[in-house]
C-alpha positions in Angstrom: -14.1 6.9 36.0 -16.1 8.7 33.3 -14.8 12.0 34.6 -11.2 10.9 34.3 -11.7 9.7 30.7 -13.4 13.0 29.8 -10.6 14.9 31.5 -8.0 13.1 29.4 -10.0 13.7 26.2 -10.3 17.4 26.9 -6.6 17.7 27.6 -5.8 16.0 24.3 -8.2 18.3 22.4 -6.6 21.4 23.8 -3.1 20.3 22.7 -3.7 19.1 19.1 -5.3 21.8 17.0 -4.6 22.4 13.3 -7.0 25.3 12.8 -9.1 23.4 10.2 -12.3 22.0 11.6 -12.4 18.9 9.4 -8.8 17.9 10.4 -9.4 18.7 14.1 -12.6 16.6 14.0 -10.6 13.8 12.5 -8.0 13.9 15.3 -10.6 14.2 18.0 -12.6 11.3 16.6 -9.5 9.2 16.3 -8.6 9.8 20.0 -12.1 9.2 21.1 -12.1 5.9 19.3 -8.9 4.9 21.2 -10.7 5.9 24.5 -13.6 3.6 23.6 -11.2 0.7 23.1 -10.1 0.7 26.7 -10.4 -2.7 28.2 -13.1 -2.6 30.9 -11.8 -5.8 32.5 -8.4 -4.2 33.1 -10.1 -1.3 34.9 -12.1 -3.8 37.0 -8.9 -5.6 38.0 -7.3 -2.3 38.9 -10.2 -1.3 41.1 -10.4 -4.6 42.9 -6.8 -4.2 44.0 -7.2 -0.7 45.4 -6.2 -0.6 49.1 -6.3 2.2 51.6 -3.0 3.6 50.3 -4.3 4.0 46.8 -4.2 7.5 45.3 -6.5 8.6 42.5 -3.5 9.7 40.4 -2.4 6.1 40.2 -5.6 5.1 38.5 -5.3 8.1 36.2 -1.8 7.1 35.2 -3.0 3.5 34.6 -5.7 4.7 32.2 -3.4 7.1 30.5 -0.8 4.4 29.9 -3.4 2.1 28.3 -4.4 4.9 26.0 -0.8 5.6 25.0 -0.2 2.0 24.3 -2.1 2.7 21.2 0.3 5.4 20.2 1.2 3.7 16.9 -2.3 4.6 15.5 -2.3 8.2 16.9 -1.8 11.0 14.5 -0.9 14.6 15.4 -0.8 18.1 13.9 2.8 19.1 13.4 4.0 22.7 12.9 5.8 23.1 9.5 8.7 24.8 11.4 9.5 21.3 12.7 10.9 20.3 9.3 14.3 21.0 8.0 16.4 19.8 5.0 13.3 19.5 2.9 14.0 18.3 -0.7 11.8 17.2 -3.5 12.3 13.5 -4.5 9.3 12.8 -6.8 6.1 14.1 -8.3 2.8 12.2 -8.3 -0.7 12.4 -9.7 -2.0 14.4 -6.8 1.1 16.2 -5.5 4.8 16.3 -4.7 6.9 14.0 -2.4 9.6 15.4 -0.2 12.2 14.0 2.1 12.8 16.0 5.3 14.1 15.9 8.8 11.6 16.1 11.6 13.3 17.9 14.5 11.2 16.4 17.4 10.5 13.1 15.6 7.7 10.7 16.1 6.7 9.3 19.5 8.9 6.3 20.5 6.4 3.5 21.2 9.0 1.6 23.2 9.4 4.6 25.6 5.7 4.7 26.1 5.5 1.0 27.1 8.5 1.2 29.4 8.0 4.5 31.1 4.3 5.1 31.0 3.6 8.8 30.8 7.0 9.8 29.4 6.7 10.5 25.7 10.2 10.2 24.3 10.6 11.0 20.6 13.0 9.9 17.8 14.7 13.3 17.4 15.9 14.4 14.0 14.0 11.6 12.3 14.0 11.3 8.5 10.4 11.4 7.2 8.4 11.7 3.9 6.2 14.7 3.3 3.4 14.1 0.8 2.0 17.5 -0.3 -1.4 17.5 -2.1 -1.8 20.0 -4.9 -4.5 22.6 -4.5 -5.5 21.3 -1.0 -6.0 24.6 0.6 -9.6 23.7 1.2 -8.7 20.1 2.3 -9.0 17.8 -0.8 -11.0 14.6 -0.9 -7.8 12.7 -1.6 -6.1 14.1 1.4 -8.9 13.1 3.8 -9.3 9.7 2.1 -5.7 8.9 2.6 -5.9 9.9 6.3 -8.9 7.7 6.8 -7.3 4.8 4.9 -4.1 4.9 7.0 -6.2 5.2 10.2 -8.2 2.1 9.4 -5.4 -0.1 7.9 -2.3 0.6 10.1 -3.6 -1.3 13.2 -0.1 -1.8 14.7 1.0 -3.7 11.6 4.5 -3.0 10.5 3.7 -4.2 7.0 1.8 -0.9 6.4 3.7 2.4 6.1 2.8 4.6 9.1 1.4 8.1 8.8 2.5 10.2 11.8 0.1 13.1 11.1 -0.1 16.2 9.0 1.1 19.8 8.5 0.6 22.7 6.1 3.0 24.5 3.8 3.0 28.2 5.0 3.8 29.4 1.5 1.1 27.6 -0.6 -1.3 26.7 2.2 -1.3 23.1 0.8 -1.8 20.3 3.4 0.9 17.7 3.8 0.9 14.1 5.1 3.9 13.3 7.3 4.8 9.6 6.7 7.4 7.0 7.7 10.5 7.0 5.5 11.3 3.6 4.0 15.1 3.8 3.8 15.6 0.9 1.5 13.4 2.1 -1.4 10.8 0.2 -3.3 10.7 -3.5 -4.4 11.8 -3.0 -8.0 14.9 -1.0 -6.8 15.7 -3.8 -4.3 15.3 -6.5 -7.0 17.4 -4.6 -9.5 20.3 -4.2 -7.0 20.0 -7.6 -5.1 18.5 -10.0 -7.6 21.6 -12.3 -7.9 21.8 -12.5 -4.1 18.1 -13.4 -3.5 17.4 -17.1 -3.2 14.0 -18.8 -2.9 14.7 -20.3 0.4 16.1 -17.1 2.1 14.3 -14.1 0.6 11.7 -14.5 -2.2 9.1 -16.4 -0.2 9.6 -14.2 2.8 9.1 -11.0 0.7 5.9 -12.5 -0.8 4.6 -13.5 2.7 5.2 -10.0 4.2 3.6 -8.2 1.3 0.6 -10.6 1.4 0.4 -10.0 5.2 0.2 -6.3 4.6 -2.5 -6.6 2.0 -4.4 -9.0 4.2 -4.5 -6.3 6.9 -6.0 -3.9 4.4 -8.6 -6.4 3.3 -9.4 -7.4 6.8 -10.1 -3.7 7.6 -12.6 -3.9 4.7 -10.5 -1.8 2.4 -9.1 -2.4 -1.1 -5.8 -0.9 -2.2 -6.6 -0.2 -5.9 -3.0 0.8 -6.8 -0.9 -2.2 -5.9 2.4 -2.4 -7.7 6.1 -2.8 -6.9 6.6 1.0 -6.6 4.4 0.9 -3.5 6.1 -2.1 -1.9 8.8 -0.5 0.4 11.6 -1.8 2.5 12.5 -0.1 5.8 15.9 -1.1 6.9 15.4 0.4 10.4 13.1 -2.4 11.4 14.3 -5.9 12.4 14.5 -8.4 9.6 11.1 -10.0 10.3 9.4 -6.7 9.5 11.1 -5.1 6.6 8.5 -5.0 3.7 5.7 -2.6 4.0 2.8 -1.3 1.8 2.6 2.4 1.0 0.4 4.8 -0.9 -3.1 4.2 0.4 -4.2 7.3 -1.4 -6.5 5.4 -3.8 -7.7 3.0 -1.1 -11.4 2.8 -0.5 -13.8 0.8 1.7 -14.9 -2.4 -0.1 -18.5 -1.2 -0.3 -17.6 2.3 -1.4 -19.2 3.6 -4.6 -17.0 6.1 -6.5 -18.6 9.5 -7.2 -17.0 9.5 -10.6 -15.6 7.2 -13.2 -12.0 8.2 -12.9 -9.6 5.2 -13.0 -5.9 5.8 -12.0 -3.3 3.1 -12.1 -0.4 1.3 -13.9 -1.7 -0.6 -16.9 0.2 -4.0 -16.4 -1.1 -4.2 -12.8 -4.7 -3.5 -13.5 -7.0 -6.6 -13.6 -8.8 -7.1 -17.0 -12.3 -6.8 -15.6 -11.5 -3.1 -14.6 -10.9 -2.3 -18.3 -14.4 -3.8 -19.0 -16.0 -1.4 -16.6 -16.0 -3.4 -13.3 -15.2 -1.7 -10.0 -12.0 -2.4 -8.1 -12.2 -5.2 -5.6 -10.2 -7.5 -3.3 -9.9 -9.8 -6.3 -8.4 -7.0 -8.5 -5.8 -6.5 -5.7 -5.0 -10.2 -5.9 -4.4 -9.9 -9.7 -1.7 -7.3 -8.8 -0.2 -9.8 -6.3 0.3 -12.2 -9.3 2.3 -9.5 -11.1 4.4 -8.9 -7.9 5.1 -12.6 -7.8 6.3 -12.5 -11.4 8.7 -9.6 -10.6 10.1 -11.7 -7.8 11.0 -14.5 -10.2 12.5 -12.2 -12.9 13.6 -9.0 -11.4 11.8 -7.2 -14.2 8.6 -5.1 -14.4 5.8 -6.8 -16.4 5.4 -5.7 -20.0 8.4 -3.4 -19.8 9.4 -3.9 -23.5 6.1 -2.6 -25.0 4.2 0.7 -25.0 1.6 1.0 -22.3 -1.3 2.0 -24.5 -4.6 0.7 -25.7 -2.9 -2.1 -27.6 -1.5 -3.5 -24.4 -4.9 -3.3 -22.8 -6.5 -5.3 -25.6 -3.7 -8.0 -25.3 -4.4 -8.2 -21.6 -8.1 -8.6 -22.3 -7.2 -11.4 -24.8 -5.4 -13.3 -22.0 -1.8 -12.2 -22.5 0.3 -12.4 -19.3 4.1 -12.2 -18.7 6.1 -15.3 -19.6 6.7 -17.6 -16.7 10.4 -18.6 -16.5 11.4 -22.2 -16.4 13.3 -21.8 -13.1 10.0 -21.0 -11.3 8.8 -23.7 -8.9 5.6 -25.3 -10.3 3.6 -24.7 -7.2 4.6 -21.1 -7.2 3.8 -20.7 -10.9 0.4 -22.3 -10.4 -0.5 -19.9 -7.6 0.7 -17.0 -9.8 -1.5 -18.1 -12.7 -4.5 -18.5 -10.5 -4.0 -14.8 -9.4 -4.1 -13.9 -13.1 -7.3 -15.8 -13.8 -9.6 -13.7 -16.0 -12.5 -14.7 -13.8 -12.1 -12.7 -10.5 -14.1 -15.3 -8.5 -11.5 -18.0 -9.4 -8.6 -16.1 -7.9 -7.3 -17.1 -4.4 -8.0 -14.9 -1.5 -5.1 -12.9 -0.1 -5.2 -15.1 3.0 -4.6 -18.2 0.9 -1.6 -16.4 -0.7 -0.3 -15.3 2.7 -0.3 -18.9 3.9 1.5 -20.2 0.8 4.8 -22.0 1.7 5.0 -24.9 -0.8 7.6 -23.2 -3.0 10.2 -23.8 -0.3 10.1 -27.5 -1.1 11.9 -26.7 -4.3 14.7 -24.7 -2.7 17.5 -27.3 -2.9 17.1 -27.9 -6.6 16.8 -24.2 -7.3 20.0 -23.4 -5.4 21.8 -25.7 -7.7 20.3 -24.2 -10.9 22.8 -22.3 -13.0 20.2 -20.4 -14.8 19.1 -17.8 -12.3 16.4 -16.0 -14.2 14.9 -15.1 -17.6 16.8 -13.6 -20.5 14.8 -10.4 -20.5 17.6 -8.2 -21.6 15.7 -5.9 -24.0 15.5 -2.2 -23.3 12.6 -0.8 -21.5 10.1 0.8 -23.9 10.1 4.6 -23.4 6.3 4.6 -23.2 6.2 1.8 -20.5 4.8 3.9 -17.6 5.0 2.5 -14.1 3.5 5.4 -12.2 -0.3 5.7 -11.7 -2.1 7.9 -14.2 -5.6 8.7 -15.3 -6.9 6.0 -17.6 -10.3 7.4 -18.6 -9.5 7.5 -22.3 -8.4 3.9 -22.4 -11.5 2.7 -20.4 -13.9 4.5 -22.7 -12.3 3.0 -25.8 -12.6 -0.5 -24.3 -16.2 0.2 -23.5 -16.9 1.4 -27.0 -15.4 -1.8 -28.5 -17.4 -4.1 -26.2 -20.6 -2.2 -27.2 -19.9 -3.2 -30.8 -20.1 -6.9 -29.9 -16.4 -7.4 -30.0 -15.4 -10.9 -28.8 -12.2 -11.0 -26.8 -10.1 -14.1 -26.5 -9.4 -15.2 -22.9 -6.9 -17.9 -22.0 -8.1 -20.8 -20.0 -5.8 -20.6 -16.9 -5.7 -24.2 -15.8 -3.2 -24.2 -13.0 -2.4 -27.9 -13.8 -1.0 -26.9 -17.2 2.7 -26.0 -17.1 2.7 -23.7 -20.0 0.2 -22.0 -22.3 0.5 -20.4 -25.8 -0.6 -16.8 -25.8 -3.3 -16.3 -28.4 -3.0 -13.4 -30.7 -5.5 -10.6 -30.9 -8.2 -10.6 -33.6 -8.5 -6.9 -34.0 -6.6 -4.5 -36.3 -5.4 -1.7 -34.1 -2.9 0.0 -36.4 -5.2 2.8 -37.3 -6.1 3.7 -33.7 -5.1 7.2 -32.6 -3.5 6.8 -29.2 -3.5 9.7 -26.7 -0.1 10.6 -25.3 0.2 10.7 -21.6 2.9 12.0 -19.4 4.7 10.0 -16.8 2.7 11.3 -13.9 1.5 9.1 -11.0 0.4 8.9 -7.5 2.8 8.1 -4.7 
């Protein structure tokens, strides 16, 4: 039995080689982990049923099928020559995003289940290539994202799948090969479909799927750290029950991870206030972001889109300012949203509590009859409202300096039983602050 498992493992090692020891070790360890997950009871049942006509190859095939049933979490080294029609679609904080056609395509999991050893592939599959800048020596961010995807995917279609990796032969930069979400991100979807999205049919379902994906990440003992509508993606190739998926695990870290530096990347409106005070990212800071996603579902707008995303906005957030909740929002939904925004992280609900939330459906009949569909947020987006992740070191240091001078911030009391709250103004005079200018660069 052990010989057969080792034989499989050696065959796999010979086939998948990138030429980089770190990446090859990652692939080998991933496949070894899958071998270790084999169910001993199923082996026992197979052995018990062996008769005199049994051939060793049948047992070998049974083992191999069980390994391949975990194909969704397998990653592979893919030669760059496999990709055609490569075109740049976005730039991020750590690299460039491309759309491409993968000639062979990913392994079809359905074919593995139905035909055992036959590995059919989705030929000419559209994929995303995420190239990391200056990654010739394998950057920390590249390896971190590989590990995050490995730990969090777990056969959950609410997490964007990473198929493997390749290398640009011209620059020698390493590239992640990822699932293409054909429908775009959540904000694009809301902008195009907002008038057709009702509470009973779509909004609660979208929230549930997004919460389910984040619950998977948290259950894997990871935190996302960069949770915003640009990373909530819809893949129209899946059935309707599995459309919404979470992407960009590039900043994800284990819950107990201690960062080696003080670098903070993110989108200001989605960052929990305690982070600006110097706290580390946590499951609770992810939940704060969910509150902002919930608000977008009610309005079709991005939070704080009409103001500059600078130190002034950070101070207002620290003083308790949150987006205005619209009057057509169900009270139970609004209360949950406000609890996600609580300035005290320990008072926020867990992602499991949010994922189980269904009370808003009670209001669906009266909402369908409402004439006022959403808010009157018709103002133009501020040119300095930045919704891609960026380095926030300067902002964080300024906040820290003000707190060290005994500045008292004003925080709202978020009593979820109160239907509305007046936003208190800031005490400080910020007009003379010299604000750094940042470009619109982010991580994808």
